[in-house]
N, C-alpha and C positions, 0 to 999 in steps of 0.2 A: 504493500500500500504506500509506503514512503517513496519507493521508486516511482510509482505512478504520479505521486504528487510532485516530485522533483522534475519529471519529464514534462508534466503539464505546466509547471511554473516556467521552465525554459521555453516551452512552446508559446505561452502567453506573453512572456517578456519580448521574445523575438517578434511576434506579431504586433505588439504595442510599439516597438521601435520602428517597424516598417510603416504601419498605418499612421502612427503619430508623427513620424518623420515626414511623411508625405503631407500631412496637414500643416506642419510647421513650415515646410518649404513653400506650400501653395498659399497659405493664408498670412504668413508673416514675412519670411525671407524675401520672396519674389516681389510682393507689393512694396516692401520697404526699399528694395533695390531700384524698382521702377520709379519711385517718387523722389529718390535722393541722388541717383547716379546717372550721368549721361551714358549713352550706349557704349562709348569707348572704355568705360570703367565697369558698367553694369554687366556686360556680356562676359568679360573675363572673370569677374567676380562670381557670377552665377555658374559658369563652367567649372571653376575651382570648387565651389560649394557643392555642386552636383557630384563632382568626382569623389569628394570625401563621403558624401551621403551614399552614393552607389556602392562604395567599398563596404560600408556598414550593412547596407541592404543585402548585398550578396551573402554575407554571413548569416543575416537574419533569414533569408530565403532557405539557405541550407539547413539551418536549425529548425525552422518551421516544417520543412518537408520531412526531415528524418524523425523529429519528435512526433509529428502528426501520424506518420506511419507506425511508429512505435506504440502510440496510444491506441490506434486502431487494431493493430495486431495483438496488443496486450489485452484487448477486450473481445477477442474472438474473431477478428478479421472483418473484412467488408461485408460478408454475408450476415454477420450478426449485428452490423451497425445500423443505427437509426437513420432514417432518410436525411436528417439534418447533418449527419456526419458526411454522407455522400455529397450533399450540397456544398458543405464547407470545403471538402477536398476538391471538388470540381471547380468551384470559384477560385480556390487557392492556386490550382494549376493554371487557370486563365490569368490570374494575377502574375504568376511567375513567367508566363509566356510574354505578357505585356512588358514586364520588367526586362526580360531578356532582349526584346526588341529595342526598348529605350536604351539599355546599356550598351548593346553591341552593334546597333545600327544607327539610331538617331544621335546618341551622344558622340560617337566618333566624328559624325558630320559636323556637329557643333564645335568640337575641338579643332577640326581643320579650318573651319571658317573663322573662328576666333583667332587662331594662330596666324592667319593671313590678314587679320584686322578688317575682315569683310563684314562689317556690321549689317549691311543691307541683306546679306544672305544668312547671317547668323540669327538675326531676330526671328524670322519665321520658323527656323529649326527649333529654337528655344521655345517658341509658342506651341509648336507641335508636341514637344516634350511636356510642356505644362498641361496641355489637354489630355495627354495619355496618363500623366500622373493624377489628374483630377478623376479620370475614369477609373484608374486603379484604386484610388482612395475611396471612391464610391463603392466599388466592389468590396473593399476591405471593411467598410462600415456595414455592408450587407452581411459579410461573414460574421462580424461581431453580433449583429442582430440575430442571425440564425443560431449562433452559439448560445445566446442568452434566452431566446424564446422558442427555439425550434423543438425542444422536447415537449412543449405544451400542445403540439399538434401531431 
């Protein structure tokens, strides 16, 4: 029972870092950068901030995936799991795929355009990342909702 509690704690901490970090970047860091920094400072700043955040998210994704699987397998596997567990797992996989696209497709484009000081090209790339982060954050809130009330249905 203690092992289950420790694995669940790791799972929830990693998920909180991921979803909470997206909320912080989306609702605090980006709007502050937009209102206080010109493009020549804002875009390199956001690129650097995202790079640090993505490094943490990568670890969070790994922890969420493996602890989630451990929790499912520890309780009898997918066949014994409630529909809410299947929903959380499925949404989590979608979130991981979106993060993978952001991290390994969109973010390198942002890095290239910022390294070239091409602010006109960098801004729409950053906006695309912002939209994907907002989508992923919405999915993450949905996962939390399912985790909290899913058993009631």
